[in-house]
N, C-alpha and C positions, 0 to 999 in steps of 0.2 A: 186552408183548412182551419174551421173554427175551434176556438178550445172549448170541447165538450168532455166531461170526465166519462173513462170507458167503465160502463158499469158491468160488464162480463167479461172478464180478463185471462188469458192463459198465460200460464207462467211457463218458461224455456229455462232449463237447468243445464248450465255449460260445466260440462264434468270434471274435466281436465286439463284442456286447453294445449298450446303448443308452446307454451313457455318455458323458463327455466325453474319453475316452481318446486320441483320434486323433490329438492331437499329441505323446502322452508318450513313444511308442514308434513307430518307422516299421513295425515288423510288423503294427500293428493294420490289418486289412484294411478298406478303402473301397468300392471299385467291385464291381459284383457279380461280376466276375471275379476280381477279388483275395480276397472272401470266399470263393465256390466254390473255387476253387484251396487255400485252406488248410484248408476243412472237407475236401476230398479227400486233402490230405497228412495231416490229421488222421486220417481213416479209416486211411489205410495205414499208419498210426502204431499202431493199435489202437484207435481209438476207435469203438464200435459205433452211438453215437447222435451226430450234430452239431445244436448248437442255433443258431438262426441269427436274427439282426436285418439290418437294412440300414441304408445308411447313404447319404447325398449323396456321388456321386462325387469331386465338386470340394473340398468342403469337410471333406468327412469328419463331418459333425453327424449325429446318428440320424434316420431317415426313417420312413416307412412308406407309401412310394409303392407302388402295385401291382405297375407294371412292373419295379420293382428287383427284389421278391419272385419274380416270374415270371422273371426271367434267372438269378436265384442258384439257383432251383428246378430250371430246365432245366439249367442247367449242370453241376450235381451227377448228376441222374436219367442225363444223356446220358455221364457218364463212364464208365469200364469199373471204378471202384470202387463196392460194393455197400456202402450205409450208411443206417441209418434216419435220415427226416428231420424235425426238431422245430422250427417256426418258431415265433418268439414271436407272443403275443396280448398284449403287456401294455402293447404301446405305444397313446396316444390315452387314457389314465388319468391325465394329468399338471395338476394345479394348483396353479397359483402364487398365493396369495392376497395381498390389500393388506399393506401394512404392520402391525404390533401396534395401532396407534391407529388404523386405518381399514382393516379387513379386508375391506372390501367397498366397490366392485365387485374382483373378482377381476383379476389381470393378464393380460388376454385375451392379448397378445401372446406372453407367456412361457408361457401355458398351451396343453394339446392335449388336449380333453376331448372326447369323440365318442361317439355310441351303439353297441351292440353290433354293430350290422350293418356299420357302420365299420370296427371293430375288428377284425371276423373277414373283411373282405371279402377279405383275399389269402389265408384258409384256405380259403373258399369255390371261391376259384379255382384253388389250388395243391393241394389235397387232401394235403399231409402227413401220415404216419403219427400225428405226435402234434405238438401245439401246447399252449404254456404257458396257464396259469388262474392269475393273481395272485389269491390267495383272500382279499385283505383290504385294509383302507384302513389306511395307517400314515403317519406324519412322516416323511419319505424326506431322508434327507442333513442339511440344514442350511437357515437362511432360512425362508421361507413356504413350502416346497414339499412338496404333499401328494399323495403316491400314493392315488389313488381310486378304489375298487372296492367300490361300494355292495351290501348283501344282495341286491337285486332286479337290478342290473345282473349279478351273478355268477349270480343263476339264469337270466337270459334266456342268455348268454355259454354256461352249461354243457350248457342244452337245444339249443343250437346247434350245439354242439361235438360232443354225443353223435349228435343226429340224421345229422349229415355222417358218423360212421363214423370221427370222428378219436376218436384218444385224449388227454384232458385232462391232460397234467401239472402238477397241482396246487403252486404254488410257495408255501411257507409260510413266510414273513418271521418268524412269530409263533406262541405258542401258541393264540390266537383263531383264528388263519386254519385252523388244523389241525380246532379245533373245528367251525368251519362248514365244512370240508370232509365232515365226516363227516354234516353236517346235507343238505348238497346229493347226499350218497350217500343218505341215510335216505328223501328225497323223491323218489327216482328220477331225478335230473337228471343225476346222473354214475353208470357201470358200478360196481357192487360184484364183483370187488377194483378199488380205485385205485390209482393213480400218482401217487406224490406224491416233491417236490423239496423239502428241507430246506435253508433260504438262511441261514446264520450269520454274524453279527457285521455285518451292513448296518445302519446307524444310522438310525432308532431301533426297530429290531427287536428280534429274539431276539439275546442279547449272545451272544458268541464265546467260550464256554467249553463243558468237557464235561459241566459237571453239567446245563445246560441242554439241551446236544443228547441227552444220555440221557433227560433228562425228556420231551422230544419223542419219540425212539425210543420208549418205553414206552407212547407214548400213541398210536401208530400202530396200526390194526387188525393182527392178526398175519397176514392173508392179503393185505396190500396190498403193493406193493411201492415203495422207496423209494431215494433217493440224498441225498447230503449235501455242501456244500461251505462252505469259508471263503474270504476275500479274502486278497490280498497275501502275505506268508511262510507264512502258515498254510494256505495251498492245500495243499501236499503234503503237512502233519500232518493234515490233515483227510483226505486221500483214504486214509492209513491206518485213521484213528479211524472213518470211515464202514463201512471194510469188516469192522473188528475188532467193530463193533456190529451187523452182521448186514446191509447196506446195500450200496449201489454208489457210483460215484465221479463227480465232476464236476470238470472242470479246463478251462483255457481264458485265453485274453487278456480275456475279458470279467470275470473276476474277479481276475487276475494279471497281472503284465507281465514279471515277473523270473523268470528260470532260477535264479538264485543273487545274491548281492549283487554290483552294477554291470554284472550282464550281463542284457540283454535278450532274452525269451523268443520263441520263435515257438510257435504251436499244435502243430505235431508235436512240437516238443521237450518240451512240456509234457505231452501224453500220453504219449511215450517215457517220460519219468518217471515216471509215475504207474504205468504198467504195469509199470516196473521194480521198483517199491516193493510191489506187490502179487503180482509173481510171487516174490519174495523173504520173503514173508510166506505165500507155499503157494497162492496164490489163480489160480484159473483165469481167463483173459480170455475175456469171452463175444463169439461172433460177432455179424454184424448177423441172420442166420438165428435164430440161438439167442434172440436178443432178442424178434423178430417171434414166435416161437413161446409165449415165455414172458407175453408180455403181450397176446398175440393182435391183432397189429397188421394192418394190412391196407394193404399195398404195392400203390399207384395210380399211374397217370401223370396228368399236370397233367389238370384240366379244361381249360384256356386252348390247350391244343395241340388 
């Protein structure tokens, strides 16, 4: 893929994430209402896509309860703001092994590993336009934690997502994940062209450097659509880098809590900052309608209504 700046960019806001950030900033939304309100504010600020996880409303801990997804989805769709809805399907693939001298049995209390149907239950019910597909297994962060996505699990999930008429956003944390994404397309389990999110700097996936980013960009088929992001203070530099390299942009509290040094951000502020950077680079910010046309998305009411 040649290096050519993207002059028409869409912004995705990753609203709350599935990490343990809920006690590090009061702006990380917890309840379905808070998550939906934050997503709507991000859309008003210029995000064409909102990527949503859910959390336990009381503790803020990451969750995957169906009724929480239903409420978030309904609140966003019932608002007067148009935005493309992207729900995670990454939860339910978390395995915590035993210590190095006794890896088995796994730590069942800390693990959350379920089958493809359970991981996609909220996608079936709520029918978002996009849902994520973490396209590989990796050592995730520290200790004995493994993000587990076996080839056949991914094949099953990809087929189910495609059958639903939902577009999979392929989450690529390392080069092999992109390799397998191409295989899923080759096998007809995902449509061609595909949608890719390059996830940079997450231990221990693709390292956070521009050489690695560009190696991955060059490996993406030319007719595919892609975005990229990085974490923390590198979020905004990567907004610029992704557009410069021909891609789209993701920002939000899932990946970064700070607006600048010592100043905690809201999702709305992060989207506004990214939009300002892109505008000064000469890029036009795409609307939700334009994104739907570009990606051939189907906007539908929730099946649970």
